[in-house]
C-alpha positions in Angstrom: 101.0 134.2 104.2 104.1 133.0 104.3 106.7 130.6 102.7 107.6 127.5 105.0 110.6 127.9 106.8 113.9 127.2 106.1 115.7 124.8 107.8 119.3 123.1 107.5 118.7 118.9 106.8 120.5 116.3 105.5 121.4 116.8 102.1 119.7 113.6 99.7 122.2 111.8 97.7 121.0 111.4 94.1 122.5 108.9 91.9 123.8 111.1 89.1 127.6 112.3 88.6 125.9 115.9 89.4 123.4 117.8 91.1 122.0 119.7 88.1 121.8 116.3 86.3 119.3 115.1 88.8 117.4 118.6 88.0 117.2 117.6 84.2 116.5 113.8 84.7 113.1 114.4 87.1 111.7 117.5 85.3 112.5 116.7 81.5 109.4 116.3 80.1 107.3 117.7 82.3 108.6 121.1 82.5 109.5 123.4 79.5 113.3 123.5 78.7 114.0 126.7 79.4 112.2 126.8 82.4 115.0 124.0 84.0 117.2 125.9 81.3 116.6 129.5 84.2 116.5 127.0 87.3 120.0 125.8 86.4 121.2 128.7 85.1 121.8 127.7 81.6 120.2 127.5 78.1 117.7 125.5 76.2 119.7 124.1 74.2 122.1 122.5 76.6 119.2 121.3 78.5 118.1 119.3 75.6 121.8 118.4 74.5 122.5 116.9 78.5 119.3 115.6 78.4 119.5 113.3 75.7 122.9 112.5 76.9 121.2 111.0 79.8 119.1 108.8 78.1 115.5 111.1 77.9 115.9 112.3 74.7 112.9 110.5 73.3 110.3 111.8 76.3 108.2 114.4 74.9 107.3 117.6 77.4 103.5 117.4 77.9 102.2 120.2 79.4 99.5 118.8 81.0 101.9 118.4 84.1 101.7 122.3 84.9 97.8 123.1 85.0 97.6 119.1 86.6 100.8 117.5 88.0 102.5 120.5 90.2 102.0 118.9 93.5 104.5 116.2 92.2 106.8 118.9 90.3 106.8 120.6 94.2 107.6 117.4 96.0 110.8 116.5 92.9 112.3 119.4 93.8 111.9 120.5 97.2 115.0 118.8 98.5 117.2 120.3 95.0 116.3 123.6 94.5 116.1 126.7 96.4 113.0 128.9 96.5 113.8 131.3 93.7 114.9 128.7 91.1 111.4 126.7 92.5 109.5 129.4 91.0 111.5 130.1 88.1 111.2 126.1 87.5 107.2 126.5 88.0 106.6 130.0 86.5 105.0 131.7 89.4 105.8 134.1 91.6 106.1 133.9 95.8 102.2 135.0 96.2 101.6 132.1 94.1 103.7 129.4 95.4 102.7 130.3 99.1 99.1 129.8 97.6 99.3 127.2 96.7 101.1 125.3 99.3 98.5 126.7 102.0 95.4 126.1 99.9 95.7 123.1 98.1 95.0 120.3 100.6 98.2 121.5 103.2 100.6 120.9 100.3 102.8 122.8 103.2 102.0 119.8 105.6 102.8 117.2 103.5 106.1 118.6 102.6 106.9 118.8 106.3 106.4 121.7 107.0 109.6 123.7 106.1 112.1 123.5 102.8 115.1 122.2 103.1 117.9 124.7 103.2 119.1 124.0 100.0 121.3 125.8 97.2 120.7 125.2 93.9 122.9 123.3 91.4 124.4 125.5 88.7 125.1 123.8 85.2 129.1 123.4 85.0 130.2 121.3 82.1 130.9 117.5 82.5 134.6 116.7 83.6 136.1 113.4 81.6 135.0 111.2 84.1 131.4 113.0 85.1 131.3 112.1 81.0 131.9 108.6 81.8 129.3 107.8 84.2 126.9 109.9 82.6 127.4 107.3 79.2 127.1 104.4 81.4 123.5 105.8 82.9 122.5 106.6 79.0 123.0 103.1 78.3 121.5 101.7 81.2 118.7 104.0 80.1 117.9 103.3 76.8 117.9 98.8 77.5 115.9 99.9 80.6 113.2 102.5 79.6 110.0 101.4 77.9 107.6 102.9 75.5 104.6 105.1 77.0 101.0 103.3 75.3 99.2 105.7 77.1 99.4 109.5 78.2 99.5 110.4 81.8 96.0 112.3 82.5 94.4 110.7 80.2 92.4 108.3 82.9 89.0 107.1 81.7 90.7 104.9 78.7 91.8 101.8 80.1 88.3 101.7 82.5 85.9 99.0 83.0 82.4 101.4 82.4 80.6 100.7 86.2 77.6 98.3 85.7 74.5 100.1 83.3 71.0 101.5 85.0 72.4 102.2 88.3 69.8 104.8 89.8 71.1 108.6 91.6 67.7 108.2 93.5 67.6 107.0 97.0 70.0 109.9 99.3 73.0 111.4 98.5 75.7 110.0 97.0 78.7 112.3 97.3 82.1 111.9 95.8 85.2 114.2 94.9 86.2 114.4 90.9 88.9 112.1 90.7 91.4 114.1 89.0 90.3 117.9 90.0 92.6 120.3 90.7 92.6 122.2 93.9 93.8 125.6 94.3 91.7 128.6 93.2 89.9 126.7 90.1 87.2 128.7 89.9 88.9 132.1 88.8 90.9 130.1 86.1 87.6 128.3 85.3 89.6 125.2 84.6 86.6 122.4 84.8 89.2 119.3 83.0 88.6 117.9 86.0 84.9 117.8 85.8 85.2 116.0 82.0 81.9 115.2 79.9 83.4 111.8 79.8 83.8 111.5 83.5 80.5 112.8 84.4 78.8 109.9 82.5 80.8 107.1 84.0 80.1 109.3 87.3 76.5 109.0 86.4 76.2 105.7 85.7 78.1 104.6 88.3 75.2 106.3 90.7 76.8 109.2 91.9 74.5 112.1 92.2 76.6 114.7 94.2 80.4 116.3 94.1 82.0 118.1 96.2 84.8 120.5 95.9 86.4 123.0 98.3 84.6 127.0 98.3 86.8 129.8 100.0 84.2 132.4 100.5 86.1 134.9 100.7 87.1 134.3 96.7 83.3 133.8 96.0 82.2 137.2 98.0 83.3 140.4 98.6 85.7 140.8 102.2 85.0 143.9 103.8 88.4 143.2 105.7 90.8 142.1 103.3 89.2 142.8 99.9 92.6 142.1 98.0 91.2 138.0 98.4 87.9 138.8 96.7 89.6 140.4 93.6 87.9 138.3 90.5 85.1 136.5 92.9 82.8 138.0 89.7 84.8 135.9 87.8 84.4 133.1 90.1 80.8 133.3 90.2 80.3 132.9 86.6 82.1 130.2 86.1 80.8 128.1 89.4 77.0 128.9 87.8 78.9 127.5 84.6 79.8 124.0 86.1 76.5 123.9 88.1 74.6 123.7 84.6 77.3 121.4 83.6 76.7 119.1 86.5 72.6 119.5 86.4 72.8 117.5 82.5 73.9 114.8 84.1 71.7 114.6 87.5 74.9 115.5 89.8 74.6 118.6 92.2 77.7 120.0 93.5 78.2 121.0 97.2 80.8 123.3 98.1 83.1 122.7 100.7 82.9 125.2 103.8 85.9 125.8 106.6 84.6 129.0 107.4 85.1 132.0 108.6 89.0 131.9 107.5 91.8 133.7 109.3 93.7 136.3 108.2 97.1 137.6 107.7 97.8 139.9 111.2 98.7 142.2 109.6 95.1 142.7 107.6 93.0 141.9 110.7 91.6 144.8 112.0 92.8 145.0 115.8 89.1 145.3 117.5 88.6 141.6 115.4 91.7 139.9 116.4 90.9 136.9 118.0 93.3 133.8 118.2 96.9 133.9 116.9 98.5 131.0 115.1 101.7 132.6 113.5 101.5 135.0 111.0 97.7 134.8 111.2 94.7 135.2 113.4 90.9 134.8 113.7 88.5 136.8 113.2 87.3 137.0 117.1 83.8 134.7 117.3 82.7 137.0 120.3 82.2 140.0 117.6 78.6 140.4 116.0 81.0 141.8 112.8 82.1 138.2 112.5 78.8 136.7 112.3 77.2 139.3 110.1 80.7 139.0 108.1 79.6 135.2 107.8 75.8 135.8 107.0 76.6 138.6 103.9 78.5 137.1 102.6 77.4 133.3 101.5 74.2 135.6 102.0 75.2 137.5 98.7 76.4 134.0 97.1 73.5 132.5 97.5 71.3 135.4 96.6 73.1 135.5 93.3 73.5 130.9 92.8 70.3 129.9 94.2 70.8 126.2 93.0 73.5 125.2 94.4 73.3 122.2 95.5 74.5 122.5 99.4 77.2 123.7 101.7 78.9 121.2 104.0 80.6 123.0 106.8 83.4 121.7 108.6 84.1 123.8 111.8 86.8 122.0 113.9 90.3 121.7 111.4 93.6 121.7 111.3 93.1 125.2 109.6 92.4 128.2 111.7 88.7 129.9 111.5 86.8 130.1 114.5 88.7 131.0 117.7 88.0 127.5 119.3 88.7 125.9 115.7 92.2 124.4 116.9 94.2 123.1 119.7 94.9 126.2 121.0 92.7 129.6 122.3 94.8 133.0 122.7 91.4 134.9 122.9 90.5 136.6 125.5 87.3 137.1 124.6 86.8 133.4 123.9 88.7 131.3 125.8 86.1 130.6 128.6 83.5 129.9 125.8 82.8 126.5 124.5 83.9 124.8 120.5 80.5 123.9 120.2 78.9 127.4 120.4 80.7 128.3 117.3 81.0 125.0 115.5 77.0 125.1 115.8 76.3 128.8 115.0 78.3 128.9 112.3 76.2 126.4 110.4 72.9 127.9 111.5 74.3 131.4 110.5 75.1 130.0 106.6 71.5 127.8 106.8 69.8 131.4 108.0 71.7 133.2 105.1 71.0 130.4 102.3 67.5 130.6 103.0 66.8 134.1 103.4 68.7 134.3 100.0 66.0 132.3 98.4 67.8 129.3 97.7 66.7 125.4 98.8 70.4 124.3 99.2 71.0 121.9 102.0 73.6 122.8 104.5 75.1 119.7 106.1 77.5 119.9 108.9 80.5 117.7 108.7 81.0 117.0 112.4 84.7 116.3 111.8 86.8 117.3 114.9 83.6 117.2 117.2 85.4 114.4 119.1 89.1 113.9 121.6 91.3 114.5 119.0 90.3 118.1 118.5 89.7 117.9 122.4 86.2 117.6 122.9 84.3 116.0 125.9 81.3 113.6 124.9 79.2 116.0 126.5 80.2 119.0 124.4 79.3 116.4 121.4 75.8 116.4 122.5 75.1 120.4 122.8 77.1 120.8 119.8 74.2 118.8 117.8 71.3 120.2 120.2 72.4 123.5 119.3 72.2 123.0 115.7 69.4 124.2 113.4 67.0 121.1 113.0 66.8 122.0 109.1 71.0 121.0 109.3 71.9 118.0 108.4 74.3 115.8 110.2 77.3 114.3 108.2 79.7 111.3 110.5 82.8 109.9 109.5 81.2 106.4 110.1 84.6 104.9 111.6 85.5 107.8 114.2 86.8 106.3 117.4 86.4 102.7 115.8 88.4 100.0 118.0 90.1 97.5 116.1 92.8 95.1 117.2 95.9 93.9 114.5 98.2 91.6 115.8 97.4 92.4 119.8 97.7 95.5 119.5 94.5 97.6 120.1 94.1 101.0 118.4 91.6 103.3 118.1 90.5 104.5 114.3 89.6 108.4 113.1 88.9 107.8 109.6 90.3 106.9 106.1 89.9 103.2 106.6 88.1 100.7 103.6 87.9 97.9 106.4 85.8 100.7 108.5 82.6 100.2 110.5 79.8 102.3 112.4 81.4 102.9 115.4 80.0 103.7 118.9 80.9 107.2 119.1 78.9 107.7 115.0 76.2 105.7 116.1 75.1 108.0 119.3 76.3 111.2 117.6 73.3 109.8 114.8 71.0 108.9 117.4 70.9 112.3 119.6 70.6 114.2 115.5 68.1 111.7 114.7 66.2 112.4 118.2 66.5 116.2 117.3 65.1 116.0 113.7 68.1 116.3 111.7 68.8 114.0 108.6 72.1 112.0 109.0 74.6 111.4 106.6 77.9 109.1 106.7 81.0 109.9 105.3 83.0 106.4 104.1 85.5 105.6 101.8 84.1 102.8 99.1 86.9 103.3 96.5 90.3 103.7 98.1 91.8 105.2 101.3 94.7 106.4 102.7 95.8 102.6 103.5 97.1 103.1 99.1 95.1 106.5 97.4 97.7 105.0 93.8 95.5 103.3 93.0 91.9 104.3 91.8 90.8 101.5 93.9 91.0 98.6 95.7 89.1 95.6 95.1 88.1 95.1 98.5 84.4 95.6 97.8 82.9 93.1 101.3 84.3 95.4 103.4 82.3 98.6 102.4 79.4 96.3 101.5 79.5 95.1 104.8 79.4 99.1 106.3 77.1 100.0 104.0 74.9 97.7 105.4 75.0 98.8 109.5 74.4 101.8 108.3 71.6 101.7 106.6 70.0 99.9 109.5 71.2 102.9 111.1 69.2 104.8 109.4 71.5 106.9 107.4 69.9 108.2 104.4 73.0 109.5 103.0 76.1 109.5 102.1 79.7 111.3 100.9 81.7 108.4 99.8 85.2 110.0 99.0 87.3 112.3 100.5 89.8 113.8 98.1 91.3 110.3 97.6 88.6 107.4 96.2 86.7 109.5 93.2 86.9 106.9 89.9 83.9 106.1 88.4 84.6 102.3 89.5 82.6 99.1 89.7 83.2 99.3 93.4 81.2 102.8 93.3 78.6 101.2 91.2 78.0 98.3 93.6 77.7 100.7 96.5 75.3 102.7 94.6 73.1 100.1 93.7 73.2 99.4 97.0 72.5 102.4 98.6 69.4 102.7 96.0 68.2 99.0 97.0 69.3 98.0 100.5 67.6 94.2 99.0 70.3 93.9 96.5 71.6 90.5 96.2 75.4 90.4 96.4 75.6 87.1 94.6 73.7 88.1 91.6 76.0 91.8 91.7 78.9 89.1 91.7 77.3 87.0 88.5 76.0 89.8 86.4 79.9 91.6 86.3 81.6 88.9 86.2 79.6 85.8 84.9 80.9 82.4 84.9 83.8 83.2 86.6 81.6 85.1 89.9 82.6 82.5 92.1 86.3 82.6 91.9 86.4 85.9 91.3 84.6 86.6 94.8 86.9 84.3 96.8 89.0 86.0 94.6 88.1 89.5 96.9 87.8 87.3 99.8 91.4 86.9 100.2 92.4 90.7 100.0 89.8 92.0 102.2 91.1 89.0 104.3 94.2 90.2 104.0 93.4 94.0 104.1 92.0 94.1 107.5 95.7 92.7 108.6 97.5 96.1 107.4 98.7 97.7 110.7 96.6 100.5 110.5 97.0 103.8 113.0 96.9 107.1 111.9 100.4 108.0 111.9 101.3 104.4 109.8 98.9 105.1 107.1 99.9 109.5 107.0 103.4 108.9 107.4 103.9 105.4 106.1 105.1 104.1 102.8 101.7 102.7 101.5 101.4 105.7 99.3 104.9 105.9 97.4 105.3 102.6 97.5 107.9 101.2 95.5 108.5 104.8 94.8 110.0 105.7 97.6 113.8 106.1 97.1 115.8 103.7 99.2 119.1 105.0 101.5 122.5 103.8 102.2 122.9 105.8 105.6 120.1 107.0 108.2 118.2 110.3 106.7 117.2 111.5 110.2 114.7 113.1 108.3 111.2 112.7 109.6 108.0 111.2 107.6 105.9 113.6 106.4 101.9 113.4 106.2 101.1 111.5 102.7 104.8 113.0 101.4 108.1 112.0 102.1 108.3 108.5 103.7 111.8 108.6 103.7 114.0 106.3 105.8 111.4 106.7 108.9 110.4 103.1 110.0 110.0 104.3 113.6 106.9 106.6 112.2 105.5 104.0 109.6 104.6 101.7 112.2 102.8 103.9 114.8 101.8 102.2 117.9 103.2 98.6 116.7 106.1 96.4 118.0 108.7 96.4 115.0 108.5 92.7 115.2 104.5 92.7 115.2 104.3 95.7 112.5 107.0 93.3 110.0 104.3 90.8 110.7 101.3 92.4 109.9 102.6 93.7 106.4 104.1 89.7 105.5 100.5 89.3 106.8 98.8 91.9 104.1 101.3 91.2 101.4 101.0 87.4 101.6 97.2 88.0 101.1 96.9 90.1 98.4 100.0 87.3 96.2 96.9 84.7 96.9 94.0 86.2 95.9 96.7 87.6 92.8 97.5 83.6 92.0 93.7 83.0 92.0 92.7 85.9 89.3 96.0 85.0 87.5 94.5 81.4 86.9 90.9 82.6 85.3 90.0 83.8 81.6 91.4 87.5 81.2 88.4 89.8 80.8 88.9 93.1 80.9 87.3 93.2 84.1 89.2 91.1 85.9 92.2 92.0 83.9 92.0 95.5 85.5 91.1 94.2 89.1 94.4 92.2 88.5 95.8 95.3 87.8 94.8 97.1 90.9 95.5 94.3 93.3 99.5 93.9 92.3 99.9 97.6 92.1 98.9 97.2 95.9 100.7 94.3 96.3 103.6 95.8 95.1 103.2 99.0 97.5 102.2 96.7 100.7 105.4 94.2 99.7 107.9 96.8 98.7 107.0 98.4 102.2 107.8 94.7 103.8 111.4 95.1 101.8 112.1 98.7 103.0 111.4 98.5 106.8 113.7 94.9 106.3 116.4 97.1 104.6 116.2 100.0 107.1 117.3 97.8 109.8 119.7 95.4 108.1 121.9 98.3 106.6 122.6 99.1 110.2 125.3 96.3 110.2 126.0 96.0 106.3 128.9 94.0 106.5 126.7 91.2 108.9 123.9 91.2 106.6 125.5 91.8 103.4 123.8 88.6 101.2 120.3 89.9 102.7 120.7 93.2 101.7 121.4 92.4 98.4 118.8 90.1 98.0 116.5 92.9 99.4 117.7 95.0 96.9 117.0 92.5 93.9 113.8 91.5 94.9 112.7 96.0 95.2 114.8 96.0 91.4 111.5 93.5 90.4 108.7 94.8 91.7 109.8 98.6 90.5 110.4 97.5 87.3 106.7 95.6 87.3 105.5 98.6 88.8 107.0 100.9 86.2 106.1 98.6 83.1 101.9 99.0 84.4 102.3 102.6 84.7 103.5 102.9 80.8 99.9 101.1 80.5 97.4 102.6 82.4 97.6 106.6 83.2 95.7 106.0 86.8 98.2 104.4 88.6 100.3 106.3 91.2 97.9 109.4 90.7 95.7 110.6 93.3 93.5 114.3 93.1 95.2 116.3 95.8 98.8 115.0 95.7 99.2 114.3 91.6 101.4 111.4 90.5 103.0 109.7 93.4 105.3 108.7 90.4 106.2 108.6 87.1 108.4 107.8 84.4 111.2 109.2 85.1 111.2 108.8 89.0 110.8 105.4 88.6 113.9 105.2 86.7 115.8 107.2 89.0 114.4 104.9 91.5 115.9 101.6 89.8 119.2 103.8 89.0 119.1 104.2 93.1 119.4 100.7 93.2 121.9 100.4 91.2 124.0 102.8 92.9 123.5 100.7 96.0 124.2 97.1 94.9 127.2 98.8 94.1 128.0 99.7 97.5 126.8 97.1 98.8 128.7 94.6 96.7 130.1 96.6 94.3 128.1 95.2 91.2 126.6 97.9 89.1 126.4 100.7 86.8 129.5 101.8 89.0 128.7 105.6 89.7 
C-alpha cells in the first residue's frame, strides 16, 4: 500500500494568530493532550495552558473519539499536519494509516486522493501582539460557548422510538448499522456499533438484516499474501459472536464482498498478475488459480460459520477486483473478455462454495456498476444476469438511470436519492432476472442519502412510500434500505417495514397512529418537505462534491482557494462542481425553492403542540434547512466576493445570516448527538469546528468592514 501523494496546494487560512493554535483548537477534547503536544513539539502542560488561553478549558477529553471519530480527526488535520505528525496525533503506524485511508469506505477519495504539502506548525511562545489577539478569542469563545447537554456518540437518548409491533416477516429489510465503525473491526472485536440498545430499536422497526464489509483475505488464509490473513482465527471468532448477538434480535448478518481483491505488485506472483492500477494488480481472471482461491477461501469461511445470513457481492466498483472491474483493463489474457463473464462467475463460485460448505446463506448479486457508468452495454447486462446461477438473488439500485428534470435541466440518476423511482433500467433487469428464476431485491434509501446525510433521517416519508409501492407492484421481495448512510432506527424506517410487510397499509392511519389528533397538520408539513425536496438540484457531482453534507459547518474563504471539492469530504468554495450540470442561475433558483419549501414546512410544525415526536421531526427539518440555506448563502458569497467593494453590503448581510445559521446549528448539536454524524464519515462538524466556523465568519466580517474581534 501507499499513502496518497503529497501536492503543493493553497494553504488554507485559520482564524488564529498562529497555526499551532489551530491544531490545539481542532483537537482539544478529541485527542489526548500528550498526542497534541507530540505533534506540535511541546509538552502536555503547555497544551493545557494554551487550550485554556483559547477558552477551551471546560472541554473534557472524550476517548470515544479515538475509536469512533477518527475520520473527523483526520479530516480536521489533513491541511494542518504533515504525515509523521498526523500519525503521532492519531497514535498509529504508517501502515495502519494507509489501511484506514484505503479501506474505510474510500476515506482517501473523500480527502481528495492527495495530501496537501504542509509543514506541521511547531509551538513557539506567543508574542505580545499574539497574546492580545488570543485574549480576545478567549473572551469571545467563553461568551459564545454553549453547555453540552449530551455526550458525543450517545445516539439513542434523543431518538423517538419506532412504532411498536412492526413485524420482521415479509422479505429482507437489510440496513447498515447507524454507527458501526469501518476498518478491521473483526480483529478488534469492536461491536459497539451493534449495541443491544440499537438492536432492540432495529427489531422494533422491523429490520431483519444488517450488512457490513467483509474482506476475504482477513477472514480466510490467503495463499499469495499470507500477511493479510494474520489473525483470521480471531476475526472468525468475533464474527461468530456478532452473529449470535444479532440472532437474539431476529437479525441476520450479511457480509458485503468486493472480491477477489487486488494485491500490491510486490506480493502478487508474476504468473497471476492481471490488470494493474498504480501499485496494485488484480489476480488474473483468466487463471484457474484465481478462481480456486476464491472458492477455497469462501468454502473455508462458510464451513466454520454456516449460519451467516448471506453474502452480498459487488463485482463492479471503484476497487480493483477482477481484471475488468474498472474502466481500464491492462491484462493481455482478459482484455477481450466481457466484464459480465467475470462478474457473474464471482457470484456463482461464491454460491457453490457456500452450498458445498453446507450453509444455506443467501448469495445476493448487487448489480451496481452493471450499467453505462462502467461502460456496460444493455446486451452485457442481459448476458450477465443470464449467466448467474438461478439460486443467486439479484439486487438492483432501484433508481439507477432514472431520468428527472429539475429547473428545466434533464439529469440521469445513478443512485442515492430519496426522491427515487423505479427506473426503466431496473424494471428491465428485474424482468430478465425473474424470467431466469431469480429472486429480486431492491436497494433504496429510506432515512436519508448523500442529499443530506448529516441527519439520521429526512422527514420526506411520502417519497419513499411512493417508491416502495412501485417496487411491490413489480414483484420485489426484499430490500436493502440503506448504504452506510441511513441506518438509524427511525419512524420512517418503521413505516417502510410496515409497508413492506403489509402492502395494503393505510398511510393515513399510520399518521394517525403516530401523531394522533395532529396527524393532518403533520402530513401537510411532510408534503411541503417532499415537494421542496423534489426541487433539490440533484446531480451525482452536486451531492458528492457539493455542500449538502457539511452545510453551515463548511468554512468560508475571502479569496478563491483553487481547490477542487472532494467526494462528501471537503466542499471548499468550489461552486463549479457543486452545481454539476446546472447553470449557476438555475442551481441558485433550485436551492432557493428547496430552502423556502423547508422553511414553510417548519413554520407549520412550529404551530403545533410540541410533542416529543413532532419536536424530533422539527429538529430534523431545521437541520436540513440550515444545510440547504447555507449552501445557497455560500454560493452567493462566492460570487459576490469577486467584486467585494461593489457588493460589500450584500456580503456582510450574507455573513450575518450565515452566522445565525451556525449558531442555531451549534445549539442543536449540543443537545442531540446524532446531528452531523454519518457512519463512514463520523462527525462532519462538532463543537470545536463550529466555534472555529463562527470565528472564521468574524474574521471575514473584519476583513470586509473592519467589524469583528479584530484578529
